[in-house]
N, C-alpha and C positions, 0 to 999 in steps of 0.2 A: 440424794434423798433415800431413806430407808423406810420400808412400809411392810407391815404384816397383813397378809390377805388370806381369806379362806382358800384352801387348796383347790385347784381346778385340774381336772383330769387331763386337760390339754398340756399340762406341764409334766406329765408322768414320764415321758421319754427323756426329758432333760434330767429329771431326778434319777432315773435308773442308770444314766450315764455316769453318775458319780460312784457307782459300785461295779467295778470291772470284773469281779470274780466272786466266787462263793464265800471265801473268807471275809471279804469286805462287807458283803451282805450280812453275814453272821455277826461281825463286830458291831454293825449298826442296828440290826433288827432282831438279833437273837434267833431262837428256833422258829419264830413266826414268819421269818423271811424265807425266801426260796430263791434259787438261781436257775434261770433268769427270773427277775422280779416280775410279778403280775399284779394287777390292780388289787386282787383279793388279799394279797399279802399285807397290804396297808391297813386292812380292817377299817375301811372308811366309814362303814355303817355304825360302828361302835365307838369311834374316837372323833374328837374335835380336831380337825386337820388344817394346818396353816402353812403358807409359804412366806418366806422372807425375801423381799425384793430390795435391791440396792442399785441405784442408777439404772433403773428399768431392766434389771437382769435378775433372774432367779438365783439366789445365793444360799437359801436355807429352807429347811422343812422341819416341822415338828408337830407332835400330836399331844393331846392330854385326854384323860378320862378319869372317872372316880374309881379309886382302888384303896381299900382300907380307910375310907373317910378322908382321903387326901386327893388333891389334884395331881395325878400321876403323869409326869412328862415321859413321852415315849417317842422312839424313832427320831431322835434329834440328829440333824445333819446339816453341815455346811459344805457347800461346793468345794471341791479340792482347790480350785484356783483362788478361793476367797478365805481359806483357812489362815489363822494367825493374825487376823485383823480385828479380833474382838467381836465378831458378828454372832458368836454363840451366846454372848451375854445379851445382845440385842434381841436375839430370838427367844431366849429364856424369859427376859423381862416382858416381852410382848405376850408370850403364852401365859405367863403368870397373871398378868393384868386381865387378860381375856378370861382365864379360869376364875378369877375373883368375881367377875360379872356373870359367869355362866353356871358355876357349880357351888353348892353349899358344901364346904370342905374345911378341914382343919390342917392347913398347910400343904406343902408340896412334897412329892417324892419322885424318885427315879431309880432305875437300875443302871449299872455300868459294869462292864467286864473288868476284872481286877488288873488285867494286863493292858488295858487301854489307857495308858498313862496320860496322853494329851487330853482325852475327855475327862478323866478324873480330875486333873488339874484345873480344867475350865469350870467344872461344876463346883469345885472347892472355892474358886475365885468368885463364883456367883452366889456363894453363901450356903451351899449344901454341905452337910456333914454326914459322916458314916453312922449308921444305926443298925440295930438288930432288926431283921425282917420279922414281922409278927405272924408268919405262917411258914410253911415249908418253902425254902428258896426254890424258885422255878427253874434255876439253871446253875450248873456247876461253874465255879470261877467267877461268880457274880457278886457284886456288892450292892447294898441298898443305901440310898442317901436321902436325907430329909432336909427341908428348909421350912422355917416358921413363916407363916403368912404375916404380912405387915398389918 
Protein backbone atom coordinates (compact mmCIF):
# COMPACT_ATOMS: atom_id res chain seq x y z
CA UNK A 1 0.00 0.00 0.00
CA UNK A 2 1.28 3.48 -0.91
CA UNK A 3 0.24 6.58 1.02
CA UNK A 4 1.11 10.29 0.99
CA UNK A 5 1.34 11.75 4.51
CA UNK A 6 2.29 15.13 5.94
CA UNK A 7 6.03 15.10 6.66
CA UNK A 8 6.95 14.37 10.26
CA UNK A 9 10.31 15.52 11.65
CA UNK A 10 10.79 12.08 13.17
CA UNK A 11 11.54 10.95 9.59
CA UNK A 12 14.26 13.55 9.07
CA UNK A 13 17.17 11.20 9.78
CA UNK A 14 15.89 8.65 7.26
CA UNK A 15 15.52 11.39 4.65
CA UNK A 16 19.02 12.78 5.21
CA UNK A 17 20.45 9.28 4.79
CA UNK A 18 19.42 9.38 1.14
CA UNK A 19 21.99 12.14 0.47
CA UNK A 20 25.48 10.91 1.39
CA UNK A 21 27.47 13.93 0.20
CA UNK A 22 27.29 17.60 -0.74
CA UNK A 23 26.86 16.88 -4.46
CA UNK A 24 23.83 14.66 -3.80
CA UNK A 25 22.24 17.38 -1.64
CA UNK A 26 22.87 20.02 -4.32
CA UNK A 27 21.34 17.80 -7.05
CA UNK A 28 18.26 17.45 -4.86
CA UNK A 29 17.78 20.79 -3.12
CA UNK A 30 19.92 23.22 -5.09
CA UNK A 31 21.52 26.10 -3.23
CA UNK A 32 18.96 26.01 -0.41
CA UNK A 33 20.34 22.70 0.83
CA UNK A 34 23.45 22.33 2.91
CA UNK A 35 25.63 19.49 3.97
CA UNK A 36 25.06 18.00 6.34
CA UNK A 37 21.34 18.68 6.01
CA UNK A 38 19.57 20.43 8.88
CA UNK A 39 15.84 20.91 9.46
CA UNK A 40 15.98 24.55 8.38
CA UNK A 41 17.27 23.57 4.92
CA UNK A 42 13.85 22.05 4.21
CA UNK A 43 12.08 25.40 4.70
CA UNK A 44 9.20 23.60 6.37
CA UNK A 45 7.50 26.82 7.49
CA UNK A 46 7.06 28.09 3.93
CA UNK A 47 6.33 24.82 2.07
CA UNK A 48 3.69 22.12 2.19
CA UNK A 49 5.81 19.05 2.94
CA UNK A 50 4.87 15.39 2.47
CA UNK A 51 6.30 11.90 2.78
CA UNK A 52 5.49 8.98 0.52
CA UNK A 53 5.14 5.65 2.30
CA UNK A 54 5.11 2.26 0.59
CA UNK A 55 4.64 -0.98 2.54
CA UNK A 56 5.10 0.92 5.81
CA UNK A 57 8.46 2.33 4.71
CA UNK A 58 9.42 5.93 3.93
CA UNK A 59 10.25 5.98 0.22
CA UNK A 60 9.67 9.56 -0.92
CA UNK A 61 9.60 13.21 0.03
CA UNK A 62 8.29 16.30 -1.72
CA UNK A 63 7.10 19.82 -1.16
CA UNK A 64 5.07 22.48 -2.94
CA UNK A 65 4.44 26.18 -2.59
CA UNK A 66 3.00 28.99 -4.69
CA UNK A 67 5.52 30.48 -7.17
CA UNK A 68 4.50 32.65 -10.12
CA UNK A 69 0.85 31.62 -9.66
CA UNK A 70 1.72 27.93 -10.01
CA UNK A 71 1.94 25.11 -7.49
CA UNK A 72 5.71 24.71 -7.56
CA UNK A 73 7.00 21.22 -6.76
CA UNK A 74 10.23 21.26 -4.77
CA UNK A 75 12.79 18.98 -3.16
CA UNK A 76 11.35 15.85 -4.75
CA UNK A 77 13.15 12.67 -3.70
CA UNK A 78 12.76 8.93 -3.83
CA UNK A 79 14.83 6.70 -1.52
CA UNK A 80 17.80 5.18 -3.34
CA UNK A 81 16.58 1.61 -2.77
CA UNK A 82 13.15 2.47 -4.23
CA UNK A 83 14.20 4.29 -7.41
CA UNK A 84 13.20 2.93 -10.79
CA UNK A 85 9.84 1.64 -9.56
CA UNK A 86 7.68 4.55 -10.75
CA UNK A 87 7.25 5.99 -7.26
CA UNK A 88 8.16 9.50 -8.43
CA UNK A 89 4.96 9.43 -10.50
CA UNK A 90 2.98 8.43 -7.40
CA UNK A 91 4.65 11.17 -5.38
CA UNK A 92 3.97 13.83 -8.02
CA UNK A 93 0.36 12.74 -8.47
CA UNK A 94 -0.24 12.93 -4.72
CA UNK A 95 1.41 16.33 -4.40
CA UNK A 96 -0.51 17.69 -7.39
CA UNK A 97 -3.84 16.45 -6.01
CA UNK A 98 -3.08 17.96 -2.61
CA UNK A 99 -2.00 21.25 -4.21
CA UNK A 100 -5.29 21.33 -6.15
CA UNK A 101 -7.13 21.28 -2.81
CA UNK A 102 -4.74 23.63 -1.01
CA UNK A 103 -3.67 26.44 -3.36
CA UNK A 104 -5.37 28.69 -5.89
CA UNK A 105 -3.01 28.20 -8.83
CA UNK A 106 -2.66 27.97 -12.60
CA UNK A 107 -0.90 24.66 -13.12
CA UNK A 108 2.30 23.16 -11.77
CA UNK A 109 5.98 23.97 -12.09
CA UNK A 110 9.36 22.68 -10.98
CA UNK A 111 13.08 23.19 -11.46
CA UNK A 112 15.49 20.45 -12.47
CA UNK A 113 19.22 20.54 -13.12
CA UNK A 114 19.99 20.05 -16.81
CA UNK A 115 22.45 17.24 -16.10
CA UNK A 116 20.03 15.29 -13.86
CA UNK A 117 18.83 13.05 -16.69
CA UNK A 118 16.87 10.51 -14.59
CA UNK A 119 14.85 13.28 -12.93
CA UNK A 120 14.24 15.09 -16.22
CA UNK A 121 12.97 11.90 -17.84
CA UNK A 122 10.70 11.15 -14.88
CA UNK A 123 9.19 14.64 -14.99
CA UNK A 124 8.65 14.38 -18.74
CA UNK A 125 6.83 11.06 -18.21
CA UNK A 126 4.68 12.81 -15.57
CA UNK A 127 3.54 15.37 -18.17
CA UNK A 128 5.91 18.26 -17.46
CA UNK A 129 7.41 20.15 -20.38
CA UNK A 130 10.22 22.69 -20.65
CA UNK A 131 9.37 26.39 -20.61
CA UNK A 132 11.02 29.76 -20.28
CA UNK A 133 11.21 30.91 -16.69
CA UNK A 134 9.30 34.21 -16.22
CA UNK A 135 12.04 35.75 -14.07
CA UNK A 136 15.80 35.54 -13.62
CA UNK A 137 16.72 31.86 -13.36
CA UNK A 138 17.80 31.30 -9.75
CA UNK A 139 20.49 28.79 -10.59
CA UNK A 140 22.91 28.06 -13.40
CA UNK A 141 22.41 24.80 -15.34
CA UNK A 142 18.76 24.74 -14.28
CA UNK A 143 15.66 24.07 -16.37
CA UNK A 144 12.09 25.15 -15.69
CA UNK A 145 9.22 22.75 -16.37
CA UNK A 146 5.45 23.25 -16.41
CA UNK A 147 2.37 21.06 -16.36
CA UNK A 148 -1.20 22.13 -16.99
CA UNK A 149 -3.63 21.41 -14.16
CA UNK A 150 -6.51 19.08 -15.01
